C-alpha positions as CSV (number, residue, x, y, z in Angstrom):
1,M,-8.8,-15.4,22.5
2,Q,-6.4,-17.4,20.4
3,L,-3.9,-19.4,22.1
4,R,-0.9,-18.0,20.5
5,Y,-1.7,-14.6,22.5
6,K,-2.0,-16.2,26.0
7,N,2.1,-15.6,26.4
8,I,1.9,-11.9,25.6
9,S,3.1,-9.5,28.5
10,M,0.8,-7.1,29.6
11,K,3.2,-4.8,28.6
12,K,2.3,-5.6,24.9
13,I,-1.3,-5.6,25.4
14,I,-1.4,-2.3,27.3
15,L,0.9,0.0,25.8
16,P,-0.7,0.1,22.7
17,F,-4.1,1.4,24.5
18,L,-2.3,3.6,26.7
19,S,-0.7,5.5,23.6
20,F,-3.9,5.6,21.9
21,F,-6.0,7.4,24.8
22,I,-2.8,9.8,25.0
23,F,-3.0,10.3,21.3
24,L,-6.6,11.2,21.9
25,I,-6.4,13.7,24.9
26,G,-3.3,15.2,24.0
27,Y,-3.3,15.8,20.3
28,S,-4.8,18.1,17.6
29,Q,-4.7,18.8,14.1
30,R,-2.6,21.5,12.8
31,R,-1.0,23.3,9.7
32,N,2.5,23.4,8.8
33,N,3.7,24.9,5.7
34,G,0.1,24.6,3.6
35,D,-0.3,20.8,4.7
36,I,-2.5,19.3,7.4
37,I,-1.0,16.8,10.4
38,I,-3.8,14.7,10.4
39,A,-2.8,12.0,12.9
40,K,0.1,10.4,14.8
41,G,1.4,7.2,13.4
42,H,3.3,5.9,10.8
43,M,2.4,4.0,7.4
44,P,-0.7,5.5,6.0
45,A,-3.0,4.1,3.6
46,I,-6.0,5.5,1.6
47,A,-9.3,4.7,0.0
48,K,-11.7,6.4,-1.5
49,D,-15.6,5.3,-1.6
50,K,-18.3,6.2,-4.3
51,K,-19.5,9.7,-2.2
52,N,-15.7,11.1,-2.5
53,N,-15.1,10.4,1.1
54,I,-11.6,9.3,2.0
55,H,-10.5,6.6,5.0
56,I,-7.1,6.2,6.0
57,V,-5.5,3.5,7.9
58,Y,-2.2,3.5,9.9
59,G,-0.3,1.9,12.4
60,I,0.7,3.2,16.3
61,G,2.6,0.6,17.9
62,D,0.7,-2.9,17.5
63,S,-2.5,-0.7,17.2
64,I,-4.4,-0.3,13.9
65,M,-5.9,3.1,13.5
66,Y,-8.4,4.1,11.4
67,I,-9.8,8.0,10.2
68,F,-12.0,9.2,7.6
69,S,-13.1,12.8,6.3
70,T,-16.2,13.8,4.6
71,D,-14.6,17.2,3.2
72,V,-10.8,16.7,3.3
73,K,-10.5,19.4,5.5
74,S,-11.7,18.0,8.6
75,Y,-10.8,14.2,10.1
76,S,-12.5,11.9,12.4
77,S,-11.3,11.2,15.7
78,P,-9.1,8.4,15.5
79,V,-10.9,4.9,16.0
80,L,-9.0,1.5,17.3
81,V,-9.5,-0.9,14.7
82,A,-7.6,-3.8,16.5
83,V,-4.5,-4.7,18.2
84,L,-2.3,-7.0,16.3
85,P,0.6,-7.8,18.5
86,E,3.9,-7.1,16.8
87,L,1.9,-5.1,14.0
88,F,4.1,-4.3,10.8
89,A,4.1,-0.6,10.7
90,F,7.4,0.7,9.1
91,A,9.9,0.9,6.1
92,M,6.9,0.2,3.4
93,R,5.1,-2.5,5.9
94,G,2.0,-1.4,7.2
95,P,-1.8,-1.9,7.1
96,Q,-3.4,-1.5,3.7
97,I,-7.0,-0.2,3.1
98,A,-9.6,-0.9,0.0
99,M,-13.2,0.0,-0.6
100,G,-15.3,-3.0,-1.4
101,N,-18.9,-3.0,-2.8
102,N,-20.2,-3.2,0.9
103,G,-17.8,-1.6,2.8
104,L,-14.1,-1.2,4.0
105,I,-11.6,-3.9,3.9
106,I,-8.2,-3.7,5.8
107,T,-5.5,-6.1,5.8
108,A,-2.3,-6.1,8.3
109,G,0.5,-8.3,9.2
110,D,2.6,-8.8,12.1
111,K,6.2,-9.6,12.6
112,S,5.8,-13.5,12.9
113,G,4.5,-13.6,8.8
114,N,0.7,-14.3,9.4
115,L,-1.8,-11.6,7.3
116,Y,-5.2,-10.8,8.6
117,S,-8.2,-9.0,7.4
118,Y,-10.7,-6.7,9.1
119,R,-14.4,-5.5,8.0
120,K,-16.3,-2.6,9.1
121,Y,-19.9,-3.7,9.7
122,L,-23.2,-1.9,10.1
123,D,-22.6,-1.4,13.8
124,G,-19.8,1.0,12.6
125,K,-17.5,-1.7,14.7
126,W,-14.5,-3.3,13.1
127,Y,-14.1,-7.3,13.0
128,R,-11.2,-9.6,12.5
129,T,-12.6,-11.9,9.7
130,K,-9.8,-14.6,9.2
131,R,-5.9,-15.3,8.4
132,I,-5.3,-14.6,4.8
133,N,-2.3,-16.7,4.2
134,D,-3.0,-20.6,4.1
135,L,0.6,-21.2,4.9
136,S,1.5,-20.5,8.8
137,E,4.1,-17.3,9.0
138,I,5.0,-17.2,5.3
139,S,4.9,-13.4,5.2
140,K,8.1,-12.8,6.9
141,E,8.9,-9.3,5.3
142,G,5.4,-8.0,6.0
143,L,5.5,-6.4,2.4
144,T,2.1,-6.1,0.9
145,A,-0.7,-4.7,-1.0
146,L,-4.4,-4.5,-1.3
147,S,-7.2,-3.7,-3.9
148,A,-10.8,-4.0,-4.5
149,D,-13.3,-3.3,-7.3
150,G,-17.2,-3.7,-6.3
151,S,-17.1,-7.2,-4.4
152,N,-13.6,-8.1,-5.8
153,A,-10.6,-7.6,-3.9
154,F,-7.4,-9.3,-3.9
155,A,-4.1,-9.2,-1.7
156,V,-0.6,-10.1,-2.3
157,W,2.5,-10.5,-0.2
158,L,6.3,-11.6,-0.5
159,G,6.2,-15.1,1.1
160,V,9.0,-17.4,1.7
161,N,9.3,-20.1,-0.8
162,N,12.4,-21.5,0.0
163,P,14.9,-20.9,2.8
164,K,16.5,-18.0,1.1
165,G,14.2,-16.8,-1.8
166,Q,10.7,-15.3,-2.1
167,S,7.9,-15.3,-4.7
168,I,4.7,-13.0,-4.9
169,Y,1.7,-14.7,-3.5
170,G,-1.9,-13.8,-3.5
171,A,-5.6,-14.6,-2.5
172,G,-8.7,-13.0,-3.7
173,S,-11.8,-12.7,-2.2
174,A,-15.5,-12.1,-4.0
175,D,-17.6,-11.0,-0.9
176,D,-15.6,-7.7,0.5
177,G,-13.0,-9.7,2.4
178,K,-15.2,-11.5,4.4
179,T,-13.7,-14.9,3.1
180,W,-10.6,-15.4,0.9
181,R,-9.7,-18.1,-1.6
182,K,-6.8,-20.5,-1.4
183,N,-3.9,-18.9,-1.8
184,I,-1.6,-19.0,-5.0
185,I,1.7,-18.2,-6.2
186,V,1.4,-15.2,-8.5
187,Y,4.8,-15.2,-9.5
188,A,8.2,-17.5,-8.9
189,S,11.1,-16.4,-10.1
190,P,13.6,-19.0,-11.8
191,S,16.3,-17.2,-10.1
192,G,14.5,-18.6,-6.9
193,T,13.8,-15.3,-5.6
194,V,12.0,-12.0,-6.4
195,C,13.5,-9.1,-5.1
196,E,13.8,-9.9,-1.5
197,C,12.4,-6.4,0.4
198,C,10.6,-4.5,-2.3
199,K,6.9,-4.0,-1.7
200,P,4.8,-5.2,-4.6
201,S,1.5,-3.3,-6.0
202,V,-2.1,-4.6,-6.9
203,K,-4.9,-2.8,-8.8
204,V,-8.3,-4.6,-9.7
205,S,-10.2,-3.4,-12.4
206,G,-13.3,-5.4,-13.2
207,N,-12.1,-9.3,-13.8
208,N,-8.5,-7.8,-14.3
209,V,-5.7,-7.8,-11.4
210,Y,-2.4,-6.5,-12.3
211,V,0.5,-7.0,-9.8
212,M,3.7,-5.0,-10.0
213,F,6.7,-6.3,-8.4
214,R,10.9,-6.0,-8.6
215,N,12.2,-9.0,-9.9
216,F,15.7,-10.9,-9.4
217,L,17.0,-12.1,-13.1
218,N,20.4,-12.4,-14.1
219,G,21.8,-9.8,-11.4
220,N,19.2,-7.4,-12.3
221,R,16.3,-5.8,-10.0
222,D,13.9,-4.8,-12.5
223,L,10.2,-3.9,-12.1
224,Y,7.8,-6.5,-13.5
225,L,3.9,-6.6,-14.7
226,I,2.0,-9.5,-14.4
227,K,-1.9,-9.8,-15.1
228,S,-5.3,-12.1,-14.1
229,S,-8.1,-12.0,-16.6
230,D,-10.2,-14.1,-14.2
231,N,-10.3,-12.3,-10.6
232,G,-7.0,-13.3,-9.9
233,K,-7.7,-16.9,-10.2
234,T,-4.7,-17.6,-12.6
235,F,-2.1,-15.4,-13.9
236,G,-0.3,-15.0,-17.2
237,Q,3.5,-14.3,-18.2
238,A,5.4,-11.5,-16.2
239,Q,6.2,-8.8,-18.5
240,K,9.4,-6.7,-17.9
241,L,8.7,-2.8,-17.5
242,G,11.1,-0.5,-19.5
243,N,14.3,-1.3,-21.7
244,G,16.9,-0.7,-19.4
245,S,18.1,-2.9,-16.4
246,W,19.4,-2.2,-13.0
247,K,22.4,-4.8,-11.9
248,L,22.6,-4.6,-8.3
249,D,24.0,-6.6,-5.7
250,G,21.3,-6.0,-3.1
251,C,17.8,-5.3,-2.6
252,P,16.9,-1.3,-2.8
253,M,14.0,-1.8,-0.8
254,D,11.6,0.2,-3.3
255,G,8.7,-1.0,-4.8
256,G,7.1,1.9,-6.9
257,G,3.6,2.7,-8.0
258,L,0.8,1.3,-9.7
259,A,-2.5,2.8,-11.6
260,I,-5.1,2.2,-14.4
261,N,-5.8,4.5,-16.7
262,N,-9.5,5.3,-18.3
263,N,-8.6,3.2,-20.7
264,K,-7.9,0.2,-19.0
265,I,-4.2,0.5,-19.4
266,P,-1.8,0.2,-16.5
267,E,0.4,3.1,-15.9
268,T,3.6,2.6,-13.4
269,V,6.5,4.7,-11.9
270,W,9.4,3.2,-10.1
271,R,12.8,3.8,-9.2
272,R,16.2,2.3,-11.1
273,D,19.6,3.7,-9.7
274,G,18.5,6.5,-7.9
275,K,16.1,7.8,-10.5
276,I,12.3,7.9,-11.4
277,Y,10.9,6.4,-14.4
278,V,7.4,6.1,-15.8
279,A,6.3,3.5,-18.3
280,E,3.4,1.8,-19.9
281,P,3.9,-1.8,-20.6
282,G,5.5,-2.7,-23.8
283,K,6.7,1.1,-24.1
284,P,10.1,2.6,-23.1
285,E,10.4,4.4,-19.9
286,N,10.6,8.0,-19.5
287,E,12.9,9.4,-16.6
288,I,11.0,12.2,-14.5
289,A,13.3,13.1,-11.5
290,E,15.9,11.7,-9.1
291,G,14.4,10.4,-5.9
292,R,12.9,6.9,-4.5
293,S,9.6,6.0,-2.9
294,C,7.3,7.1,-5.7
295,S,3.5,6.7,-5.9
296,I,0.9,7.5,-9.0
297,E,-2.5,8.5,-9.4
298,T,-4.4,8.9,-12.9
299,V,-7.4,11.0,-13.2
300,N,-9.0,11.7,-16.7
301,N,-5.9,10.1,-18.3
302,K,-3.8,12.2,-16.7
303,N,-1.0,11.0,-14.2
304,V,0.3,12.5,-11.2
305,Y,3.4,11.4,-9.4
306,A,5.0,11.6,-6.1
307,W,8.2,10.7,-4.5
308,T,10.7,11.5,-2.0
309,E,13.7,13.6,-3.1
310,K,16.5,14.8,-0.5
311,G,13.9,14.1,2.1
312,N,11.2,16.2,0.3
313,I,8.2,15.0,-0.7
314,M,7.8,16.4,-4.6
315,V,4.7,15.8,-6.9
316,M,4.5,16.3,-10.4
317,K,1.3,17.0,-12.1
318,S,0.0,16.8,-15.6
319,G,2.5,19.0,-17.8
320,G,5.4,18.2,-15.9
321,I,4.9,20.8,-13.2
322,K,6.6,20.0,-10.0
323,I,6.0,21.1,-6.5
324,N,7.4,20.7,-3.3
325,I,4.8,20.0,-0.6
326,G,6.7,19.5,2.3
327,K,9.3,17.3,4.3
328,G,8.7,13.6,4.9
329,S,8.9,10.1,3.1
330,L,6.7,7.4,1.6
331,P,4.1,9.8,-0.1
332,I,0.9,8.1,-1.7
333,L,-1.7,9.6,-3.9
334,Q,-5.5,9.5,-4.4
335,A,-7.7,11.4,-6.7
336,L,-10.8,13.0,-4.8
337,H,-12.6,13.9,-8.4
338,H,-11.9,14.9,-11.5
339,E,-9.8,18.0,-10.2
340,K,-8.4,17.4,-7.1
341,V,-5.9,14.9,-5.7
342,I,-4.9,14.4,-2.0
343,C,-1.5,13.0,-1.1
344,I,-0.5,11.7,2.7
345,W,2.9,10.8,3.8
346,E,4.6,10.3,7.2
347,N,7.4,12.6,8.7
348,D,8.6,12.7,12.4
349,D,6.1,10.0,13.6
350,E,3.1,12.3,12.2
351,I,0.7,11.6,9.4
352,H,0.2,14.6,6.8
353,A,-1.8,15.5,4.0
354,S,-1.9,17.7,0.8
355,I,-4.8,18.6,-1.5
356,F,-4.0,20.0,-5.0
357,K,-5.7,20.9,-8.1
358,L,-4.5,19.0,-11.5
């Protein structure tokens, strides 16, 4: 046990386990208005493996929890990945999950500003590998993202670069998260900070790594995209998304969503001044709705979008068809195969899932 844990009170250690066992004993799946309540917890993230099994990580107190499904109709009992004291699991801050070439990778941050990774080994148990951030306690906001393609994984986070500023930091792994390369600054804004509390996004596609983030330049809070062609070792110039700008004296706390289509072109969705926009790099943006907390998935070059609108989870399928799938916030999309997509979100301390055809 590391030295920093020795002074933690017994209450902080026992309560996460207690709530976990109460959950196992007293909670069961049930349906509500067509969606499935799959767990109690916060800030779910989702990944899919090559067999179309889905894997979900989320937080309960200081506990990192994991469930999976082989048919998206029933879900496994929750498994405790680890207890991370002062785990970030609220307001876009939560554990992340990605499918590597040889298994699952989870990253999670604590409120002191450190980011850790976990891997599932052949014995079925989860193990913490190492701290990802080289500089101690740099990820104070706890806003992180993770993606993997094959054995290549890349984690990004907002990191402190001066007493008042944040930059986009990143670290790559070539062995499914077992080890992580030296941290790099993906982007540092000439203004001294990027948007201070908007979650970045990342997608790994072959040797390419795409990072989307909200910048802060000339008083504007606009989304930018930056690309690496060498597995995240170096990055090129950041490119603004869309033609318009959002001049705002304050952080909107809304990061957006990023996907890569079959033609290896990034597809993005993001909020500007209460409206949801979609855009490809170098092209004008298109408004699709009003709302916030948006995400995107692309299947057979057809884009699907989800967002929160007046407390409802809205989904737009290809062809512009909009559907209301339930109450809640922070929806995330994941393609199941060529015809179906799953959306997961949280509402009233519960994690919901809904499946719909394209």
